[in-house]
TORFINU-689607 format. One line per field, with one value per residue (C-alpha): residue in one letter; x, y, z. Coordinates in Angstrom, 2 decimals, decimal comma, always signed. Example, Ala and Ser with C-alpha at 12.3 -4.5 7.8 and 13.67 -1.06 7.14 Angstrom:
guse (a  s)
xx (+12,30  +13,67)
yy (-4,50  -1,06)
zz (+7,80  +7,14)
This chain:
guse (m  s  d  l  p  l  p  t  p  e  s  v  r  e  c  l  r  s  v  p  y  p  g  y  s  r  d  i  i  s  f  g  i  v  k  d  i  a  v  a  g  g  e  v  t  v  s  i  h  l  t  s  s  n  p  d  a  p  m  r  i  k  e  d  c  e  k  a  l  r  s  l  p  g  v  t  r  a  e  v  r  i  e  f  n  q  q  a  t  r  a  v  s  t  i  q  k  p  n  a  a  t  q  i  e  g  v  r  h  v  i  a  v  a  s  g  k  g  g  v  g  k  s  t  v  a  v  n  l  t  a  a  l  a  e  l  g  l  r  t  g  l  c  d  c  d  i  y  g  p  s  v  p  l  m  l  g  t  r  d  p  v  l  p  t  n  d  d  r  i  l  p  v  e  i  s  g  i  r  l  m  s  m  a  l  l  m  e  e  t  a  a  a  v  l  r  g  p  i  v  t  r  y  t  q  e  f  l  r  r  v  v  w  g  t  l  d  a  l  v  l  d  l  p  p  g  t  g  d  i  q  l  t  i  a  q  t  v  e  l  s  g  v  i  l  v  t  t  p  q  e  v  a  l  a  d  v  r  r  a  a  a  m  f  e  k  v  n  a  p  i  l  g  l  i  e  n  m  s  f  f  l  c  p  d  n  g  k  r  y  p  i  f  g  e  g  g  g  a  r  e  a  r  r  l  g  v  p  l  l  a  q  v  p  i  e  m  e  v  r  a  g  g  d  r  g  k  p  i  v  f  s  h  p  a  s  a  s  a  l  a  f  s  e  a  a  a  f  l  r  r  t  l  d  l)
xx (+38,57  +34,86  +32,25  +29,66  +28,28  +29,38  +26,72  +25,31  +23,50  +20,27  +20,78  +21,73  +18,61  +16,46  +18,13  +17,34  +13,65  +13,71  +14,62  +11,54  +11,49  +11,26  +7,63  +6,29  +5,63  +7,00  +10,64  +13,31  +13,45  +9,77  +10,36  +12,90  +15,64  +18,37  +20,39  +23,31  +24,58  +28,24  +29,61  +33,30  +33,84  +32,41  +32,46  +29,14  +28,59  +25,08  +24,26  +20,97  +19,37  +17,06  +14,65  +12,91  +11,53  +12,86  +16,46  +16,96  +16,04  +19,50  +21,30  +18,41  +18,39  +22,18  +22,31  +19,40  +20,82  +24,32  +22,90  +20,79  +23,71  +26,08  +23,64  +23,75  +25,90  +29,26  +29,33  +32,66  +32,15  +29,08  +29,09  +25,97  +26,42  +23,50  +22,94  +20,50  +18,42  +16,04  +15,09  +11,56  +10,85  +12,00  +9,88  +6,74  +7,35  +9,02  +7,87  +6,69  +3,15  +1,95  +0,60  -2,94  -2,95  -5,13  -6,33  -9,78  -11,75  -11,59  -9,26  -5,81  -4,31  -5,31  -3,83  -4,19  -4,18  -3,06  -1,89  -0,40  -2,86  -6,21  -6,73  -4,19  -6,82  -6,36  -9,94  -9,68  -6,52  -8,11  -11,19  -9,27  -6,61  -9,35  -11,01  -7,72  -7,28  -10,80  -9,99  -7,12  -9,74  -9,04  -11,75  -11,66  -13,26  -13,06  -13,66  -14,21  -12,60  -13,10  -16,04  -16,44  -16,06  -17,14  -17,00  -16,29  -19,94  -20,37  -17,24  -18,54  -22,08  -24,10  -26,43  -27,68  -27,99  -26,06  -28,20  -28,04  -27,69  -29,52  -26,47  -26,24  -23,53  -23,49  -23,60  -21,52  -22,85  -21,41  -20,83  -18,81  -17,38  -16,20  -17,59  -18,04  -18,62  -18,90  -20,46  -22,28  -24,33  -25,65  -26,74  -29,03  -27,25  -27,02  -26,48  -23,26  -21,39  -21,22  -19,14  -16,39  -13,06  -13,80  -17,09  -15,34  -12,76  -15,54  -17,31  -14,06  -13,52  -17,10  -16,67  -13,71  -14,89  -18,69  -18,95  -19,25  -16,47  -16,46  -13,40  -11,25  -7,83  -7,44  -9,31  -8,33  -8,78  -9,32  -7,97  -8,77  -5,96  -3,48  -2,11  -4,99  -7,01  -8,32  -4,90  -3,33  -6,19  -6,07  -2,28  -2,19  -5,15  -5,36  -2,70  -1,80  +0,05  +1,23  +0,49  +0,44  +1,16  -0,44  +1,10  +1,25  +4,59  +4,75  +6,74  +3,77  +2,28  +5,64  +6,30  +3,05  +3,60  +6,93  +5,02  +2,60  +5,50  +7,13  +3,91  +3,46  +7,11  +6,67  +3,82  +5,67  +3,31  +5,33  +5,16  +4,61  +5,22  +4,21  +1,75  +2,20  -1,21  -1,76  +1,77  +1,12  -1,77  -2,15  -3,56  -6,33  -5,73  -2,05  -0,97  +1,54  +2,44  +2,28  +3,78  +1,29  +2,29  +6,01  +8,01  +9,93  +8,79  +7,25  +10,33  +12,63  +10,49  +10,25  +14,04  +14,33  +11,94  +13,59  +10,29  +9,06  +7,25  +4,26  +2,58  +2,55  -1,10  -1,74  -4,49  -7,12  -10,61  -12,13  -10,69  -12,79  -15,80  -15,73  -15,60  -18,62  -20,56  -19,68  -17,62  -13,92  -11,62  -10,18  -13,63  -14,77  -11,52  -9,13  -6,70  -6,25  -2,93  -4,44  -6,09  -2,85  -0,98  -3,44  -3,25  +0,55  +0,33  -2,19  +0,07  +2,94  +0,80  -0,23  +3,39  +4,70  +1,96  +1,43  -2,24)
yy (-0,98  -1,82  +0,24  -0,52  +2,54  +2,92  +2,45  +5,47  +5,70  +6,20  +3,11  +1,06  +2,20  +1,31  -2,10  -2,78  -2,21  -5,71  -7,23  -8,14  -7,94  -11,56  -12,59  -9,52  -8,57  -5,07  -4,26  -3,27  +0,32  +0,91  -0,51  +2,25  -0,05  +1,02  +3,64  +4,44  +3,71  +4,33  +3,98  +4,14  +3,25  -0,23  -0,96  -0,65  -0,69  -0,70  -0,22  -1,62  -1,12  -4,04  -4,66  -8,01  -10,91  -13,26  -14,28  -15,53  -12,17  -10,52  -13,24  -13,60  -9,87  -9,72  -12,58  -11,27  -7,74  -8,83  -11,10  -8,25  -5,79  -8,16  -8,19  -4,39  -3,27  -1,86  -3,38  -5,16  -5,69  -5,53  -5,49  -5,30  -4,43  -5,13  -3,67  -6,06  -4,94  -7,29  -4,74  -4,15  -7,89  -8,31  -5,34  -7,01  -10,21  -9,11  -5,57  -5,06  -3,75  -1,31  -3,07  -1,84  -3,19  -6,26  -8,43  -8,15  -11,33  -13,69  -11,47  -12,79  -9,58  -5,93  -3,70  +0,08  +2,21  +5,74  +9,00  +12,21  +14,37  +14,20  +14,02  +11,29  +8,61  +6,70  +5,37  +4,30  +2,39  +0,84  -0,33  -1,79  -3,37  -5,08  -6,18  -7,61  -9,56  -10,93  -11,94  -14,02  -16,05  -14,47  -13,71  -9,92  -7,03  -3,27  -0,75  +2,84  +4,73  +8,14  +9,14  +12,66  +11,75  +8,12  +7,26  +3,53  +2,34  +4,52  +3,00  -0,51  +0,29  -0,29  +1,67  -1,38  -0,59  -2,55  -4,65  -5,17  -8,60  -9,93  -9,25  -5,56  -6,01  -5,02  -7,18  -5,70  -5,41  -7,96  -6,88  -8,78  -11,04  -8,10  -7,41  -3,67  -1,20  +2,56  +5,60  +6,14  +3,00  +4,53  +7,94  +9,40  +9,88  +13,68  +13,85  +15,15  +13,61  +16,58  +15,04  +16,08  +14,24  +11,88  +10,75  +10,09  +7,96  +6,01  +5,33  +4,05  +1,64  +0,37  -0,24  -2,47  -4,15  -4,36  -5,36  -9,12  -9,45  -13,26  -15,13  -12,96  -13,40  -9,63  -6,58  -3,40  -0,08  +2,99  +5,69  +9,39  +11,60  +13,13  +12,14  +12,81  +11,09  +8,20  +7,17  +7,34  +5,46  +2,64  +2,37  +2,21  -0,11  -2,44  -5,02  -3,93  -6,26  -3,13  +0,13  +0,92  +4,57  +6,18  +9,14  +10,82  +11,62  +15,35  +16,76  +18,31  +14,82  +13,23  +15,77  +14,79  +11,07  +11,48  +12,94  +10,01  +7,55  +9,27  +9,01  +5,29  +4,64  +6,40  +4,06  +0,97  +0,28  -1,42  +0,11  -2,63  -0,48  +2,52  +2,81  +5,66  +6,62  +8,81  +7,94  +8,96  +9,51  +6,55  +7,88  +5,52  +6,40  +5,52  +4,09  +6,91  +7,90  +11,50  +12,17  +14,89  +15,01  +14,43  +11,26  +8,97  +10,55  +7,38  +5,31  +7,84  +7,99  +4,19  +4,00  +6,66  +4,74  +1,41  -0,19  -1,64  +0,43  -1,89  -0,34  +2,60  +3,12  +5,15  +7,68  +5,85  +7,18  +3,85  +4,09  +7,20  +5,91  +2,58  +4,31  +6,45  +3,40  +1,25  -1,15  -1,08  -1,41  -4,63  -6,19  -4,36  -4,28  -6,84  -6,69  -2,90  -1,39  -0,05  -3,35  -5,24  -2,77  -3,37  -7,12  -7,10  -5,17  -7,71  -10,59  -8,97  -8,77  -12,38  -13,50  -11,16  -11,81  -15,48  -14,87)
zz (-31,79  -31,29  -33,09  -30,40  -28,61  -25,01  -22,34  -20,53  -17,16  -19,10  -21,26  -18,17  -16,35  -19,35  -19,54  -15,87  -16,59  -18,07  -14,68  -12,63  -8,84  -7,56  -7,20  -9,05  -12,65  -11,96  -12,67  -10,14  -11,44  -10,65  -7,17  -6,58  -5,24  -7,71  -5,80  -8,09  -11,61  -12,46  -16,00  -16,93  -20,58  -20,95  -17,21  -15,36  -11,60  -10,14  -6,44  -5,13  -1,72  -0,97  +1,91  +1,59  +3,57  +0,88  +1,69  -1,87  -3,42  -3,29  -5,25  -7,69  -8,42  -8,69  -11,18  -13,27  -13,37  -14,38  -17,07  -18,48  -18,38  -20,16  -23,08  -23,34  -26,32  -25,28  -21,78  -21,09  -17,34  -15,14  -11,34  -9,16  -5,51  -3,20  +0,25  +1,91  +4,90  +6,70  +9,33  +8,05  +7,99  +11,59  +12,60  +11,32  +13,25  +16,49  +17,25  +20,83  +21,14  +23,81  +26,89  +26,15  +22,58  +22,16  +19,32  +17,79  +18,36  +15,39  +13,33  +12,41  +11,04  +11,31  +8,59  +8,81  +5,65  +6,51  +4,97  +6,24  +4,31  +2,60  -1,14  -1,91  -2,58  +0,67  +0,77  -2,87  -1,97  +1,13  -0,78  -3,73  -1,53  +0,49  -2,73  -3,97  -0,73  -1,14  -4,71  -3,33  -1,45  +1,93  +4,47  +4,63  +6,46  +6,01  +8,79  +7,67  +10,56  +8,97  +11,16  +9,74  +6,07  +5,58  +1,88  +1,79  +1,48  -1,63  -3,15  -2,47  -3,65  -0,51  +1,75  +3,64  +7,36  +9,94  +12,30  +16,08  +17,65  +20,71  +22,90  +21,89  +19,30  +15,61  +12,49  +9,66  +6,13  +3,71  +0,11  -2,53  +0,15  +2,28  +5,76  +6,16  +8,97  +8,50  +10,15  +6,85  +7,54  +10,77  +9,40  +6,79  +3,47  +3,77  +7,55  +9,05  +11,99  +14,39  +17,16  +19,54  +19,77  +22,72  +21,14  +17,81  +19,61  +21,35  +18,05  +16,57  +19,46  +19,21  +15,48  +16,24  +19,45  +19,24  +15,59  +15,08  +12,52  +12,72  +11,52  +9,27  +7,74  +7,41  +8,65  +6,81  +8,63  +6,46  +8,79  +8,43  +7,14  +9,54  +12,93  +15,32  +18,03  +15,94  +14,62  +18,08  +19,75  +17,22  +17,26  +21,06  +21,69  +18,68  +17,88  +14,38  +12,04  +10,28  +8,53  +4,82  +4,02  +0,96  -0,83  -4,20  -5,88  -5,12  -2,22  -0,40  +0,07  +0,89  +3,64  +5,34  +4,93  +6,78  +9,72  +9,66  +9,54  +12,52  +14,53  +13,88  +14,70  +18,06  +19,01  +17,72  +14,84  +12,07  +8,60  +6,02  +2,98  +0,93  -1,96  -4,42  -5,76  -8,86  -9,95  -13,54  -15,91  -18,23  -21,50  -22,68  -26,33  -26,69  -23,32  -22,81  -19,25  -18,05  -14,56  -13,61  -9,93  -10,41  -10,65  -8,30  -5,02  -3,62  -4,43  -2,76  +0,36  +0,58  +0,46  +3,15  +5,42  +4,60  +3,51  +0,21  -2,39  -2,73  -5,75  -8,14  -9,01  -12,17  -12,76  -14,79  -15,38  -14,44  -10,91  -10,29  -12,21  -10,39  -7,02  -7,91  -9,17  -6,20  -8,32  -7,33  -10,32  -8,89  -9,41  -12,55  -14,59  -13,05  -16,01  -15,82  -14,74  -11,51  -10,56  -11,20  -8,96  -6,11  -6,67  -6,40  -3,13  -1,81  -2,87  -0,96  +2,19  +1,81  +1,65  +4,33  +6,89  +5,93  +5,23)
């Protein structure tokens, strides 16, 4: 009789943390695709739910998982069952847009960053995701569509005013290779945008249509929180390549992101994936993780929506400090855990949208 300890669900899960998701440095556990682990003596069965645009991913993951599990002490048989769903990929490429939705001149892809509620760090995600796309060598723009609370110029470190053209259009500000438009660039620093709904909607449309964006690979829209006029107007009139939903791990944020997802589904705007912000506090002294806002919520919600979990962004002091200084962490600390998370999300968009 063998003296080897028998595997447990916990030891199996820990073993699977050594298996990277194809094309990423992150492991399959952090992606939230492992649905079930069953252990009977030395026999291990793992169920994986996978949504991917890569047709080779299922076999690659299956082989890598079974190889890792066979090296686990006490395992006599390892079986990995994969449920493969290409629905999200087809949605990106074949979804029918509303009749009124049109492209923005010169822009290949328009990507909206949205959230169901405020306070989840959506603008921080939008700024750093745009920065990561720019770092990939892509021609990028960022439109701050939060008319009442425009914060993107502060996060990018600019107060330069936008300039009019001879044909009554607007030239965006360019900072760190990113073309930027925001209500904050039209007002005094301490002024408030006291506007009614129809006027806010008109400003949003002018930001998208009257701004001379030039030739861009990707224009990122930082939407205001919620499911109001601006979100509906953009989804119904702009040809979106897709939406990225931002949440934090706790249930109160997840409940609101479900409402946002439902709204975008109703207007046929494809959801590209979900980013879990503030996933855990990463202690700078010892590198230990503390799940302050809970754990696993983003992965569960991504599975429920049938979309990828694009990134789990930790709480790092430099993310906040960089935003206050106007130096996004992707630019200032590219090797940090947060910057690498944003870079992986940008790499996913580049592959998925063929940027």
